[in-house]
N, C-alpha and C positions, 0 to 999 in steps of 0.2 A: 275566415273560419280557421285558417291554419296558424294565425299569429298567436292566439291563446295557447294552442298546443305547443308551439315552439317555445313560448315563454315558460310553460310548465315543464318541458323537458330540460330547459336550461336551469330552472330552479331546482329540479331533482338532481341534476348533475352537481350543482353548487352545494347542495345540502346532503349528499349521499352518505356521509359518515353518520348522520343521525339515525340511520336504520339500525344501528347497534345500540342496545339498551344501555350498556355500561358507558358508552361514549356520551349518550344523552344525559345520564346522571352526572358524569364528570363535567360536562359543559355547563350545566345548570348551576352546580355548586361553585364552579370557578368564576362564573359571571358575577356572582354576588361577592365572592371573596376578593376578586381582583379590583373591584371598585374601592373596597376598603384599603387594599394595598396601595393604590395610586393616591388615595387621600393621605395615607401615611407618608408616602414618598415626598409629596409636595409640602406637607406640614413639617416634616423633618428638615428639609433644606431651608425652608423659610425660617424655622426656629433658630437654626444655626446662624443664618445670615443676620437675623434680627438681634441675636445676642452678641455677635462678634463683628459684623460688617466686613468680614474677611473672605475674599474669594479663595484664598489658600486653605482656610479651614473647611470651606465647602469641599475642596478637593480632598482634604485629609479624611473627612467624613465618608466621602465616596470610596476612598481607598480602604478604609476600615471595613466597610460593608461588603467589599468584593474580594479583597486579598485572600481571605480564607479559602476561597474556591481553588486558588492556585496551590496552596499548601496541602489541602486535604483531598485533592483529586485522586491520588492513588487509592486511598481508603474508600472514598465514595464510589469510585468506579468498580472496585472489587465487590463492594456491598451490593450494588445494583445488579451485578452478574450472579451473585450467589444467593441472595435472600429475596423474600417476597417483596416485590416493589410496592404493592399496595400498602403493606404494613409499614414500610419505610415512610411512605407519604403520610399516613395517618399520624405517625409519630412526629414528623417534621411540622405538620400543620398544628398539632397541639403545642409544640414548643414555640412556634411562631406566634400563636395566640398569647402565650405567656409573655413573650418579649413585647408585644404590642401593649398588653396590660401594664407591664412595668413602665413603659414610656408614658402611658396615660396617667398613672398614679404619680409619677415623678413630676409631671407638668401641672396636673390639676391640684395636687396636695403638697407639693414641695417647691424648692427653688432650684431648677435644673442648672447644672454646670455643663459646660461644653464637653469636658472629659467624660462625664456620665453618658451623654448622648452618643459620643463616639464609641464608648465601650459597648453600649447596647446595639449600635449599628454593627459592630464586629460580631456580637453574639448572633445576630440575624444572618450575617455572612457565613458563619459556621453551619447554621441550620440549612441555609440554602445550598451549601456545598454538597450536602447529601440529598437534598430534595431534587435538584436539577437533573442529575443522571437518572435517578429513579423515575421521575416524571416523564422525561423524554423517552426513556426506554419502555415505559408502560403503555405508550400509544399502540405498540404492536399487539399488546394483549387486549386492548379494547376494540381494535379494528382488525378483523380477521383476514381480510383480503389485502394483499400488498398494494394493489393498484388504488385502493381507497385511502392508503396511509397519507399520501400527499395532500388529499382533500382534508383529512383530519388535522394535519399539521397547519395547513393554511387557515382552517376554521379556528384552531387554537390561537393563531396570531390575530385573527379578526376579533375573537373574544377578548384577548389581551388589550387590543386597541380600542374596542368599544368601551371597555372599562377606563381606558386612558382618556376617552372623550368625556365621560361622566365624572370620574373620580376627581381630577384636578379642578373642574368647575365647581363641584360640590365643596371641595376642600377650600377653595378660595373664598366662598361664601361663609363657610363655617369658621375659618380662621378670622375673618373680619368681624363676625358676630360673636363667637364664643372663645376663640383662641385655639391653639394647636392641639391641646390635650383632648378635646372632643373628637378630633380626627383619629387620634391613636385609639381611643376607646371604640369608635365605630369600626375600625379595622379589626380589633380583637373580636368583636361580636361576629363579624362577617366570616371568620374562619369556621364557625359552627356549620355553615352551609356546605362547605367542601368536605368537612369531616363526615357529616351525615351522608353525603353522596358516596364517598368512598366506602363507608360501612354498608351501604345498601347494595353495592355491586355484587354480582355473581360471576366470579372469575373461574374459568375451567382450568384445572391443573392437569394439562396433558403431559405426554411423555417428554416433549421438548422442554417444558418448564421444569420437570423433575430432573432431567439431565443438567439443566442450567444451575439448579440449586446445589448440585454436586461439583460444580466447576471449581478447579483449583488453579486456574491460570493466573499468572502474575500480572501486575500492572505494566511491567516492562515489556511483557509479551504483547499487550495491547498497543503500547507505544510503537514497538517495532512493526507491528501489523499496519497501523494507521499511516506511519511515515514511510513505509515501504510500498504503499499503494498510491500512485500519483493522484487519482481523483480526490481521495480523502486528504492527502498531504497538502495539496495546493488549496483546497477549500478551507481547511483549518487555518492555513497561513493567511488567506484572504480575510477570513473572519476575524483573526487576531488583529490584523492591520486595521480593519474597520472598527473594532472595539477599542483599540489603543488610540487611534487618531480621529475617529468620528464620534463615537458615543459620548465622550466626556462633555460634549456641548450641554448635556442635560444638567450636569452639576453646576454649570456656570449660569444657568437660566435665571435664578433669582438676582444675580448681579447684573445680568444683561437687562432685565426688566426694570430694575431700579435706576441703573446708571444711564442707560441709553433710551429706554422708552419712558422713564420717569413715572413708572406705575407702582402699584402695590400688590397685595396677594390676589386680588380679583384679576388684575391684568395677567399675573403669572398663571393663574388657573385657566384663563381663556387662551393664552399662548400655548400652554401644554395641551389643551383640548384641540386646538388647531393642529398641533403635531399629531395627536391621536387620530384625527380625521384623515389625514394623509396616509397614515400607516394602515388604517382600516381599509381604505380603498385598495392599497397594495395587497393586503392579505386576501380580500375578497376576489381580486383579480386572479391570484394564484389558486384559490379554491376552485375556480372554474375549469382548471386543467383536468383532462381525462386521466393522465398518468404523468409520471415525472421524467420520462425519457427526454433528454435534450435540455432539461431545465438548467443545467450547469452553464449553458451557452448564454444565458441571460444575466449571469452574475456580474460580468464587467459593466454591462449597461446599467444595471441597478446601482452599482457603485458610483458610476459617473453621475447619475441623477442625485444620489446622496451627496456627493462632493459639491456639485454645482448649487444645490439647494442651500447647503451650509455657507458656501462662498457668497451668494447673493444675500443671505440672511445677515451675514456679518457686516454688510455695507448699509443695511436698512436702518432708518431712524423713524419709520412710520409703523404704527401698530398694524394697519391693514396689510402693508407689504410684508412685514415680518411674519404675520400669520400665514400668508400665501407661501412664502419661501420656506418656513419651517415645516409646513405641510408637505411641500415637495420633497424636502430632505428626508422626512419621515417615511414618505412613500418609497423612496429609494432604499432607506435603511431596512424597513421591515421586509421589503421584497428580497433584499440581499440576505438577511438573516434567515427568513423562512425558506428560501431557495437552498441555502447551504444545509440547513437542517434536513430538508426533504431528500436531497441527493445523498447525503451521508446515511440517513436512516434506510434508504432504498438499497444502497450498495453494500452496507456493512454485513459481515457474517454474524449470525444470531448469537453465537457463543461469546462474541467480543463486543456486543452492543453496549453493555453498561460501561465498559472501560473506554470505548470510543466516544460515547456520549459524555463521559467525564472529561475527556480531552476537548470535546465541543464546549463544555462548560468553562474549561480553562481559556479557550480562545475567545469565548463570548463574554465571560465575566472576569476571568483571571487576568486578562490584559487591561480591563477597564480601570482597576485601581491605579495602575501606573499611569494610565491616560488621565485619570482624575487628578493625581498629584502633579503631573506635568502641566495639565491645563490650568490648575490652580496657581502653580508657580509662574507659568507664563503670563497669566492674566494679571498677576500682581506686579509684573515687570513691564509688559508691553500693552496691557489692556485686554478687556474681554473680546472686543470686536476683532482686534488683530490676531488673537489666539484662534478664534473661529475661522478667520481667513486662512491661516496656515493649515488648520485641520482639513478644510475643503481642498486645498491644493495637494496635500499628501494623499487624500483619498483618490483624487484623479490619477496620481502617479501609480497608486496601487492597482487601479483598474487596468491601466496599460500593461503592467507586469503580468497580471492574471490572464489577460487576453492573449498574451504571447504563449501561454501554456495550454490553450484550449485544445489544440490538436492532440497533444499527448493525453490530456484528460479524456477526450472522447474515445480514443483508441482503446483505453483500458476499461472505460465504463460500458461500451457497447456490448461486449460478451455477457456482462451481468444482466443488462436490460433484456438481452435476447433469451437468457436462461430463465428469467422471471416472466417471460411472455410480454415484455413491455417494449420490445424493439420496434423497428419499422420507421423511425424518424431519422432520416439522414440529415446531415448538416444543411444541405441545400433546401430541404423540405421544411425546415424548422419554422420559418416565418409564416408559411402557409398553414402549417399545423396550429401555430399559435392563434391565428385568426379564427380558425374553426373551433378551437377548444376554449377560448376565453369569452364568456358572455358579457364581460364588462369592458 
């Protein structure tokens, strides 16, 4: 008789962010929109590779879509700290819908050139530069209790990767049957869901938000704060290393599927779906934590899993084994990214949240374009598999460096956890607490 009650309590723990109406609206709208986003991502990479057959141009396209985050971080971070984050997101979603429509019309009714595709990828990069810090900072306005924020961030990751399961699989079928243009059109329509959800929200404008709208702090002040505080500094650097050396595997996936697995768009879709499955499991595992205290101690372990998954994936020539290894790598990747996000969001001062999350965007997306270029160049010289092998090795080295800083990170993070009422997990008690708090 106690087992159903235990399951129910674990489920309530896993889904506790859904008690907030605004979060439920956001989650529902994003679920639909992100399926379209993943369809577009797969269709875009396949279109570029179909037109050119060049891993280098895949890397250049990835660079164009992510480099604006690095350039525009100062403006985007200040905007997220000074202006209404929900209004920023409504605007970015509208502009993203127009970008997807432009791609759809170009492919369905025109003769697309690679430079046009790269230019439109860069336009989306500019839009995302402003969307990311506003979106990440908006979580605290949807979820009122700080101890529930880790759950909300992990559920966001699970939503992202649920879409990553469905979107690529649907895209593979659609590309084979109708071509890439239909995927772009479907993505444009999907933005209507998240725009409607944002407009339906009721956001309280309390005194803290009014003070934030009057903030005149500079971006340099945010940088000084972030890199002067060891937990945020080391986490941003670890995230940047993971983004530079690990995440570019995604831009090489069409070349890997065609050259090593000898597959087509459906194979690409299924491999990306396997990647999404591993990431979803990682996100749900983190969603079961009661609070984020001590989560930074898992970051090197997740990085090792990410690196080993990529390493084994690079040696595989079997579809089944490749699916298992990329799923393992994605479990480590999303666990790493979500853990970094959660710890930063928990520790950061509210008046600097937007600027620090812009730096998070620089580490998460701003380094990725250089990784995409480097991966594309490397793959064209030493091959796709060897490039992924090197990426895995570099990630393992990064994990060792971060682990050497854990003592310093914990010393500075502990007083903040204590002030927020999230303390009580000493380093030696972490393993036991993890077992108690994770239902998965």
